[in-house]
C-alpha positions in Angstrom: -17.8 -0.5 11.2 -17.4 3.4 11.2 -16.5 5.2 8.0 -15.2 8.6 7.3 -14.5 10.5 4.0 -12.0 13.1 5.4 -9.8 15.9 3.5 -6.6 16.3 5.1 -4.3 19.2 4.4 -0.8 18.3 3.2 0.6 22.0 2.4 0.1 20.9 -1.0 -3.7 20.7 -1.1 -6.5 18.9 0.5 -6.3 15.3 0.4 -9.4 13.1 0.2 -9.0 10.2 2.2 -11.3 7.1 3.2 -10.9 6.1 6.8 -12.2 2.8 8.1 -12.1 1.0 11.6 -14.2 -1.2 14.1 -16.9 0.6 16.1 -15.2 -0.9 19.5 -12.1 -2.3 20.9 -9.9 0.6 20.0 -7.3 1.9 19.9 -6.8 0.1 16.7 -3.0 -0.3 14.9 -2.9 2.0 11.7 -3.0 0.6 8.2 -1.8 2.8 5.4 -3.7 1.6 2.1 -1.6 3.1 -0.7 -3.8 2.9 -4.0 -2.5 1.5 -7.3 -2.3 3.4 -10.3 -6.2 3.3 -11.4 -7.0 5.4 -8.4 -9.1 5.7 -5.2 -12.3 4.1 -5.8 -14.9 2.0 -4.4 -13.1 -1.5 -5.2 -10.5 -0.3 -2.8 -12.9 0.8 -0.4 -14.2 -2.5 -0.1 -10.6 -3.8 0.6 -10.2 -1.1 3.1 -13.3 -2.3 5.1 -12.0 -6.4 4.7 -8.8 -4.9 6.4 -10.7 -2.8 8.9 -12.8 -5.8 10.1 -9.8 -7.3 11.4 -9.3 -4.8 13.9 -7.4 -2.0 11.8 -7.5 1.8 11.6 -7.3 1.8 7.7 -6.4 5.1 5.6 -6.9 5.1 2.0 -5.8 8.2 0.6 -6.2 9.8 -2.9 -2.7 10.1 -4.0 -3.8 12.0 -6.9 -5.3 15.1 -5.2 -2.7 17.8 -6.5 -3.9 16.9 -10.1 -7.6 15.6 -9.7 -9.7 14.8 -6.7 -12.6 13.4 -8.5 -10.8 11.2 -11.5 -12.1 8.0 -12.3 -10.4 5.4 -14.3 -12.8 4.1 -17.4 -11.0 0.9 -18.6 -10.5 0.3 -22.1 -10.4 4.1 -23.0 -6.8 4.9 -24.5 -7.6 8.5 -23.4 -8.1 7.4 -19.5 -4.8 5.2 -19.7 -2.7 8.3 -20.8 -4.6 9.9 -17.8 -3.3 7.5 -15.6 0.0 7.0 -16.4 0.5 11.0 -16.7 -0.8 11.3 -13.1 1.2 8.4 -11.9 4.3 9.8 -12.8 3.6 12.8 -10.8 4.0 10.9 -7.7 7.7 10.3 -6.1 9.0 9.5 -2.8 8.6 13.3 -1.9 5.2 13.3 -2.5 4.9 10.1 -0.4 7.0 11.5 2.5 4.6 14.9 2.5 1.3 12.8 2.1 2.3 10.1 4.7 3.1 12.8 7.3 -0.2 13.9 6.8 -1.9 10.9 7.3 0.1 10.0 10.5 -0.8 13.4 12.1 -4.3 12.8 11.8 -3.8 9.1 13.2 -1.9 10.7 16.1 -4.9 12.8 16.9 -7.4 10.7 16.8 -7.9 8.4 20.1 -9.1 5.8 18.1 -6.0 5.1 16.2 -2.8 3.4 17.7 -0.4 5.7 15.5 2.6 3.9 17.2 2.1 0.6 15.4 1.4 1.4 11.9 1.7 -1.1 8.8 1.5 -0.2 5.2 0.2 -2.0 2.2 0.6 -0.9 -1.6 -0.3 -2.7 -4.6 1.4 -2.1 -8.3 2.5 1.2 -8.4 2.4 1.8 -4.6 4.1 -1.6 -3.9 7.3 0.3 -3.9 5.9 3.1 -1.8 4.6 1.0 0.9 8.4 -0.4 1.1 9.8 3.3 1.0 7.3 4.4 3.6 9.2 2.2 6.0 12.4 3.6 5.7 10.8 7.4 5.7 8.9 6.8 8.9 11.1 3.9 10.6 9.8 4.6 14.2 6.3 4.3 13.4 5.9 1.8 10.5 6.5 -1.7 11.7 5.3 -3.6 8.7 4.9 -3.3 4.9 3.1 -5.6 2.4 3.7 -5.2 -1.3 1.8 -6.7 -4.0 2.8 -7.2 -7.6 4.9 -4.3 -7.1 6.3 -2.5 -10.2 9.7 -0.5 -10.8 11.8 -2.3 -8.2 14.8 -1.5 -10.8 16.0 1.5 -12.2 16.0 5.4 -11.2 12.7 5.1 -9.5 13.7 1.5 -7.6 12.9 2.0 -3.8 16.4 -0.2 -3.1 17.8 3.0 -1.9 15.9 3.0 1.2 16.9 -0.6 2.4 19.7 0.8 4.9 16.9 2.6 6.5 14.4 0.1 6.9 13.5 -1.5 10.2 10.3 -3.0 9.2 9.6 -6.8 8.1 8.6 -6.4 4.7 6.6 -9.1 2.8 6.3 -9.0 -1.1 3.8 -11.0 -3.2 4.5 -11.8 -6.7 2.3 -13.0 -9.5 3.5 -15.8 -11.7 2.7 -14.2 -14.8 3.1 -10.4 -14.8 3.9 -8.3 -17.9 5.0 -5.3 -15.7 8.0 -6.8 -14.2 10.4 -9.9 -14.4 11.4 -12.6 -11.8 15.0 -11.7 -12.8 14.3 -7.9 -11.5 12.3 -9.3 -8.8 15.1 -11.8 -7.3 17.9 -9.2 -7.9 15.8 -6.9 -5.4 15.1 -9.5 -3.2 18.9 -10.2 -2.9 19.7 -6.4 -2.3 17.4 -6.4 0.4 18.7 -9.2 1.9 22.2 -8.3 1.7 21.2 -4.8 3.4 19.9 -7.2 6.3 16.1 -6.3 5.6 13.5 -8.7 7.2 11.9 -9.6 4.2 9.9 -12.4 2.2 9.1 -12.9 -1.5 6.5 -15.2 -2.3 5.3 -16.2 -5.9 1.7 -16.9 -6.2 1.1 -19.8 -8.7 -1.2 -19.6 -11.5 -1.9 -15.8 -11.2 -1.6 -12.5 -13.2 -0.8 -9.1 -12.3 -3.7 -7.6 -10.3 -4.9 -11.0 -9.0 -6.2 -9.7 -5.5 -8.6 -6.9 -7.1 -12.2 -8.3 -7.0 -13.1 -6.4 -10.1 -10.3 -6.9 -12.1 -9.9 -9.5 -15.0 -6.9 -11.0 -13.3 -8.6 -11.4 -10.2 -7.8 -15.0 -8.7 -9.9 -16.0 -5.4 -7.6 -18.3 -4.2 -4.6 -16.0 -4.6 -6.7 -12.9 -3.2 -7.6 -15.0 0.0 -3.9 -16.0 0.1 -3.0 -12.4 0.1 -5.3 -11.5 2.8 -3.9 -14.2 5.2 -0.3 -13.3 4.8 -1.4 -9.9 5.3 -3.3 -10.4 8.5 -0.3 -12.6 9.7 2.1 -9.9 8.8 0.6 -7.1 11.0 -0.7 -9.1 13.7 2.7 -10.3 14.3 4.4 -6.9 14.0 1.5 -4.4 15.2 -0.1 -6.6 17.7 2.7 -8.9 18.9 1.0 -11.5 18.2 2.8 -15.1 17.6 
């Protein structure tokens, strides 16, 4: 595997980005890996490598670069939690558009990347961003996966983007999630269905919020492996044309 730690100019700063892809066999379909609220960290680098080994050009940006390029979440620290929520609130669909533009521009300039076939994946905070990215870049982003996505209702809900989405979209929902209710999830699913979005919502039994993260207390191996299985199936069909 090849790895790079890059600084991408977005016009609003230098976005430090982790990129990984196989050594041979490119160009590879691009996967935009949007971080969760605790930020870009080695745990996510490990997950990006796992995706990359399946034959993808994975880009994991630090979405907090405007505030702090080097911030690290300290668990069980009240001040760290406050800082996390403050930085998370600085992100919106406009910053998503700006940052994704920079990511796709870099991919377009790299002959190892197939920037015409792009997927997006997000977790928790970024689950809604992965979905919205398909509306902001409908000609490039052909599949999105959102795991235990939050804020699917209210002012920050991405439901407004549904009419513009052409991609196939997958949503994984934890059975026990204190951050979002089943009712909100089902209402969002119904909205996508009415808008004609090709989507699937799947509930993962026995899981809690964050079940796919290997270093989190709620990590559940069975759910984590299913999450990769579904992700690879989604991307293989839509980015590679495999049945």
